[in-house]
C-alpha positions in Angstrom: 58.1 13.6 0.5 58.9 11.7 -2.6 59.1 8.4 -0.7 55.6 8.9 0.8 54.3 9.6 -2.7 55.9 6.5 -4.2 54.6 4.3 -1.3 51.1 5.6 -1.8 51.3 5.1 -5.6 52.7 1.6 -5.2 49.9 0.6 -2.7 47.2 2.1 -5.0 48.6 0.2 -8.0 48.7 -3.1 -6.0 45.1 -2.5 -4.8 43.7 -1.8 -8.3 45.5 -4.8 -10.0 44.5 -7.2 -7.3 40.8 -6.7 -8.1 41.4 -7.8 -11.7 42.7 -11.2 -10.8 40.6 -14.4 -11.3 38.6 -15.3 -8.2 37.3 -11.7 -7.8 33.8 -11.0 -6.7 32.5 -10.7 -10.2 33.7 -14.2 -11.1 31.9 -15.7 -8.1 28.4 -14.6 -9.3 26.6 -17.6 -10.7 24.5 -17.1 -13.8 21.6 -19.2 -12.5 21.4 -16.8 -9.5 21.3 -13.8 -11.9 18.5 -15.5 -13.9 16.5 -16.2 -10.7 16.9 -12.6 -9.5 15.7 -11.3 -12.9 12.6 -13.5 -12.8 11.9 -12.5 -9.2 12.2 -8.8 -10.1 9.9 -9.2 -13.1 7.3 -10.7 -10.8 7.7 -7.9 -8.3 6.3 -5.5 -10.9 2.9 -7.3 -11.0 0.4 -5.7 -8.6 -3.2 -6.1 -7.7 -5.5 -3.2 -8.3 -8.4 -2.2 -6.1 -11.2 -0.5 -8.1 -14.2 0.7 -6.2 -17.7 1.1 -7.8 -17.8 4.3 -5.8 -15.2 6.0 -3.6 -17.5 8.5 -1.9 -21.0 8.1 -0.4 -23.3 10.8 0.9 -25.9 9.7 3.5 -27.7 12.9 3.1 -29.5 14.4 6.1 -29.5 12.2 9.2 -30.7 12.8 12.8 -28.0 13.4 15.4 -26.9 10.1 16.9 -28.5 8.0 14.2 -26.2 5.2 13.2 -25.9 4.6 9.5 -23.8 2.2 7.3 -22.8 1.7 3.7 -21.1 -1.1 1.8 -18.4 -0.2 -0.7 -17.9 -2.8 -3.4 -14.5 -3.2 -5.1 -13.0 -5.5 -7.7 -9.4 -6.7 -7.9 -8.6 -5.7 -11.5 -4.9 -6.4 -11.2 -2.8 -9.4 -12.1 -1.9 -10.5 -8.6 -3.9 -11.5 -5.5 -5.1 -8.6 -3.4 -4.6 -8.5 0.4 -6.0 -5.7 2.6 -3.9 -5.5 5.7 -5.5 -2.5 7.5 -8.4 0.0 7.4 -8.6 3.0 9.6 -10.8 6.1 9.7 -10.2 9.7 10.6 -12.0 9.3 13.9 -13.6 6.8 16.2 -17.1 7.6 15.1 -16.5 5.8 11.8 -15.7 2.1 11.8 -14.7 0.1 8.7 -15.1 -3.7 8.4 -13.1 -5.4 5.7 -11.8 -8.8 4.6 -8.7 -8.6 6.8 -5.7 -10.5 5.4 -8.0 -12.5 3.1 -6.7 -13.1 -0.5 -8.9 -11.7 -3.2 -7.9 -13.2 -6.5 -7.7 -11.2 -9.7 -11.3 -10.6 -11.1 -12.9 -11.2 -7.7 -15.1 -8.7 -5.8 -14.8 -7.7 -2.2 -16.8 -5.5 0.2 -15.9 -2.9 2.8 -18.6 -2.0 5.3 -18.4 1.5 6.8 -20.5 2.4 9.9 -20.9 5.9 11.1 -22.6 6.7 14.5 -24.1 10.1 13.5 -22.1 12.2 15.8 -21.4 15.9 15.2 -23.6 18.6 13.8 -23.9 20.0 10.3 -21.9 18.8 7.3 -19.4 16.1 8.2 -16.9 14.2 6.1 -14.9 11.1 7.1 -12.2 9.3 5.3 -11.3 5.6 5.5 -7.7 4.7 4.5 -7.1 1.1 3.3 -3.6 -0.4 3.4 -3.1 -3.1 0.8 -0.5 -4.8 -1.3 -1.3 -2.6 -4.3 1.4 -0.5 -6.1 0.3 2.7 -4.3 -0.1 0.9 -1.0 -3.1 2.8 0.1 -6.6 3.6 -1.1 -9.0 6.2 0.3 -12.8 6.3 0.4 -15.1 8.9 1.9 -18.4 9.2 3.5 -20.3 12.4 4.2 -23.6 13.4 5.8 -25.5 16.4 7.1 -26.1 15.7 10.8 -29.2 17.6 12.0 -29.1 19.1 15.5 -30.6 17.1 18.3 -34.0 18.1 19.5 -32.9 18.5 23.1 
């Protein structure tokens, strides 16, 4: 039992001291790579910001089956270019149109067109979720309407 303990202790000592020799992993890191990584990481904290003039729009009363649309205007108030990669709604009755994969520079405005086909009855509310390169990654806007029953 003492021999096993001595062998394990000797192997552990050899392992620990071998890491401290010159030529270890820490000595192979180049300072210019560390500086480049620090600069890259600093840039990664700069994001675009998508600020909408309004995040919800109410169409009011609309007849059943009456298509309506609304344009949501937004501004990139961040410090990096904004790119919207996707926009999807909660159902097929609401269709968003957006500047897909176009770069919107800081300070520039953009538009999102939302079309609703007037389906359903009574109070309806639909959400459009935008995916973008903002810090949060997503932005939501809503439309609502009171769809009157069809005359038939």
